[in-house]
N, C-alpha and C positions, 0 to 999 in steps of 0.2 A: 648385237640385236638382243633385246631383252624386253620383258613386259609380261603382264598376266593375261592380257586380252589377246589370245592367239587363235582366231577363228580358222577352221579348216574349210575346205571347199564343200564339205557335206553340211556344215552348220550354217553357212551363208548361201542363200540362193544367188544365182549368177549376177543379177543387177546390183545387189548389195556388195557382192565380192568385188565386182569391177570398181564400184565407188570406193570401197575400202583400199584397194590397191592404188587407186588414184591418190588417195591421201598419203599412203605409205611412200609412194614414189615422190610425191610433192614434198614431204618432209625431208627425205633424203637429198633431193635436189636443192631445197632451200638451205640445208646445211652446207652443201658443196658451194653454192653460189655466194652465200654470205660469209662463209668461214673457212673455205678451203677443203681439199679432198680428204684430209685426215678427219675432219669434223663429221664426215659421213658415218664414221664408226659409232657416233652417238645416236644414230637412228634407232628408235625403239618403238614397239607396238603400242605402248601406253601413251607415248607422246602424241601420236597421231589422233588420239581422242580429242585433243585440244582443237586440231584443225577441223575435225568432224563437227564439234559443237558450234564453232563459228559459222560453218556453212549451214548447219541445221537451223540456225536462227536467222539466216539472211538468204543468200542465193548461191548456187554453185559458181565457182570461179576456176576455170581450167585454162591450161596452155599446152601446146604440143611439146613433148619431150623426145629426144633422140633415142637411138637404140641402147639397150642395156642387157647384159648377160642374163639377169633375172627374168627378163621378158623375152628370152630367146632372140636377143638382138633385134627386137622390134620396137618401134616408137609407140607412144601412147599419149593420151590426154591425162594430164596429172593436175592435182589441185595447185592453186596459186593464190596469191593475195596475202592479206594480213593474218589469216588463220594459219597458213603454212609457216609464216614467219614467226608467229608466236610459238607454235609447236617446236620450231627449230631452236628458238631462244631458250625455251624451258628445257628441252632435251639436252642442249649443250651445257647449260648451267648444272643440271643434275648429273650429267656424265662427268663434268669437272669435279663435282663433290665426291662422286664414286671413286674416281681415280685417286683423289687426295686421300680418301680413307684407306685405300689399298697401300698407298705409300706410307702413311702414318702407322698402319698396322704391320708393315713389312710382309705383306702377303705374297707367298710364292716368289715369282721373279722380281717383285718390287723390293725384296730384301737385298737385292744386288745393287750396289752403288750406281753403276752406269745407268741401269734401267730407272732407278728412283730419280736420278738427276734429270733424265730426259722427261720423265713423267711430270716432275714439278714444273718444268718449262712449259709443257703442254697445258697443265692446269692454269698457270698464270695467263697464258694466251687465251684460253677458252673463257676464263673469267672476264677478261677485258672485252673480248668479242661479244659475249652474251650480254654484258652490261650495255655496250653501245647499241646493240640490236634492240634490247628492251627499251632503251630511251626513245628509239625511233617510232615505236608503236605504243608508247605510253605505259610500259610495264616495268616496274622497278624490280630487277632481279635480286636486289639486296635481301628481299624476304626469303628467297631460295637459299642464298649463301648463309644468312643468319640461321635458318632452320638447320642447315647442314652442320654448322658449328655447335648449335645447341644439341643436336643429336649425339655428337661425340661426347659432350660433357655428361649427358644423361646416361650414356652407355658406360662411361667410366665409373659412375656412382651407383649403378643398378646392382641390387643384391637379391637373393632369394626372398620372395615376399613383396618385392617392389611391384607396384601396379603396372601391368603390361601396357595399358593404354597411355601411360605417361611417356613411354618410349616411342609410341607411334605418333605422338602429338606434333613433332616437327615435320614429319612427312605429311600429316593431315593439313597443317597450316600452309605448307608450300603448294600442295596440289589445290587447296581451296582457293588460294590467291590466283593461280593460273586459270582455273575453270571460271571463276567469277569474272576475270578480265575478258573472257570470250563474249560475255554479254555487252561489254563496253565496245569491243571491236565490231560487233554485229549491230550496234545501235539499239540494243534492247536492255537498257539499264535496269528495268524492273525485274529482269530475270536473274540479276546478280545474286540476291540472297539464296534463292533455291539452288543455283549452280554452285555457289560456295559450299552448300551442304553436300551436294553431289561430289564435289572435289574432296571435301574433308573425309567422307566415308570411303571414297575410292582410294585415297592415300592410305587410310587405315587398312583397307583390304589388301592393297599391294604390299605394304610392309609385313603384314601377318602371313600372307601366302608365301612371300619370299623367305621368311623365317622358317615356316613349316616345311617348305620344299628343301631347304638346305640343312635342316637340323641334323639329320643323320651324318651327313658329310662333315659338318662343322664339329660335331661331337667327336667324330673319329680323328679329326685333325687337331683337336684342341682349340678350335677357333671360337670366338665369341658368338653366341646366338641368343636373341632376346627371350625365346621360350625357355631355354636351358638356364639362362642367367636369373630369370625371375621365378623359375620353378613352375611355370604354367604348363598344364597338361595339354595334349593335342586336342582332347575333347573340348576344353574351354576355348582354345584357339579357333577351332572349327565353329563353335557357337558364335563367337564374336564375328567371324567372317560371314556367316549366314545372316546375322543381324545387320551387318553392313550392306549386304546385297539387297536386303529388304528395304533398308533406309534409302538406298540409292533410287529404288523404284518409286518410293513415295515422293522423294524430292523431284524426280524427273517429271512426275505428274503435274507439278506446279509451274513448270517452265513452258512458256509460249514459244513453240517452234514453227518455222515455216514448213519444214519437213522433218519429222521426228524419226523416220524409219530407221536409218542406219545408227543414229545415236542411241535409240531405244534398244536396238538389237545388241549393240556392243556393251552398253552399260547395264541393261536389265537382264539380258540372257547370257552373254558370253562371260560375265562376271560369275554367274552361278555355275557355268560349266568349268570355270577356272577353279572354283572351290571344290567341285567334284573331282577334278583332275588331280589336285594336290592331295586331298585327304583320302580319296578312295584308292587312287592308283599308287601313290607314294607309300601309304601305310601298308598296302598289300605287298609292294615290292620289297619293303624292308625285311620281310620274313622269308624271302626266297633265297635259297642257297646259291652261291656263285662259285663256279669252278675257279681255282687259283690260276692266275696268269702271270707270266714273267713280263714285267714292263720293259719296253725298249730303253736304251740309254738316252737320257735327256740331252738336248742340244745346249751348247753354251749360250749365254745371254745375247751376244751379238748376232749369232746365227739365228737364234729364235726370233729376235725382233725383226730381222730381215725377212724371215719366212712368214711371220705374221703380217707384215706390210704387204708382201706379195699376195697372200691369200685374201686379205681384206680388200685390196684394191682391185683384184680380179673377181671378187664376189664368190670365191670358192668356199669361204667360210659359211656362206649361206646355202649355196645350191649344189655342192658336190661333196662326195666323200673325200676326206683329206687327212693328212697327218697333223696331229696337234703341233703347233709351231714350236713348243718347248719340250713336251714330253715325248713326242714322236709316235704317240698312240694313234690308231686309226679312229677317226670320228666321222659321223654322218653330218652332212650339211643341215642347217636349221630347217630348210624346206623339206628335206627328206625325213627328219625326225618328226615333223608335224604334218606329214601327209598320211592321213588315216584311211587311205583307200582300202587297206586290207583289214584294219581292225576297228574301223569306226562303227559305233552302234547307232548312228543316226538313221532315221528311216526315210523312205522315199517321199513321204508326204511333206517333208520340209522343202522340197524343191520349188514349190510354188508359193511358199509362205513369205510375205514381206513385212509381217508384223503390223501392217497398216490398220488392221482392225483389232489388234491386241492391246488392251489397256491393263497393265499390271499394277495399277495404282492401289488395288486392294490386296496386293501381295499374292495373287493367284499364281499357279505354276503353268497357266495356259494349257496347251495340249501336251499329251505325253511324248510327242516327238520333238519337244523343245522348241516349237515354233513361237 
């Protein structure tokens, strides 16, 4: 589970949170139904924005889903239709590219031959599956795979002083193609140019935030990071991110929606919160002293893979405290890490805000409570 748009229950009022969860579950189930249980690991928060955009330009499409551990073993109405299938196709293709990068870079456990061999087989299967799924809905996933290949070449040739935005171009191109296709699926072709711009800037933002969030760890491990490789300061990266969020708002104002509420909330407000989360929190935490800890003995690759599969299929990676499959260290589940009930600085006035009367086309910050 990954992505920059991670709304908590305090930042989304209940009707919008229910709709957001419907898209999240719909994406997860579309991956399972179309590509198998393992494909559910490609579920990500940014991918569901594709499903949200299709629905925002047309009409809700829901189906009843069975019990799930993340819903307390309760059923629910989840998103269905071509929006969920496009989101699943894009998520699977991008997850395939991400795994391929880890294998090529020999990151962590992927440096071990049995793990790398298994990962390559998964990548080949996901490439084929995403390609066939894209054909069924008129979306050519080749643009995503070509962008991933171009990304690798750009990273290999980047040096200090290289333009940072040249490195974000493949991500921008891939997300622009996916978001523009939402207009086609929704029967709103006139929306495609503005949505292409939304996707381009969202891709830039996702790339830069990922780089900024991982920079300290990448530098400590000697891993490649675009900010370090190009010598870009964090202040410049933050400026580019905030420019991107502003541009997303301007482009969204040109799109004709049936119901813009959730799409506006995620793309105009949650993106700004993501920038704050990365540059305010991460930069603060970098200067905090940490007590030394003795790490537990790592598991061997076979045991680690078996444990990862168990945790993933039982959803413990998301909703429970667990041991890291390979390192053995204690980890909180994603839902626990993103439950801000004790530390959230959102205010109560957000509870009734649905953004229906908020137009950020002029770049305003709306009200101080982030509604």
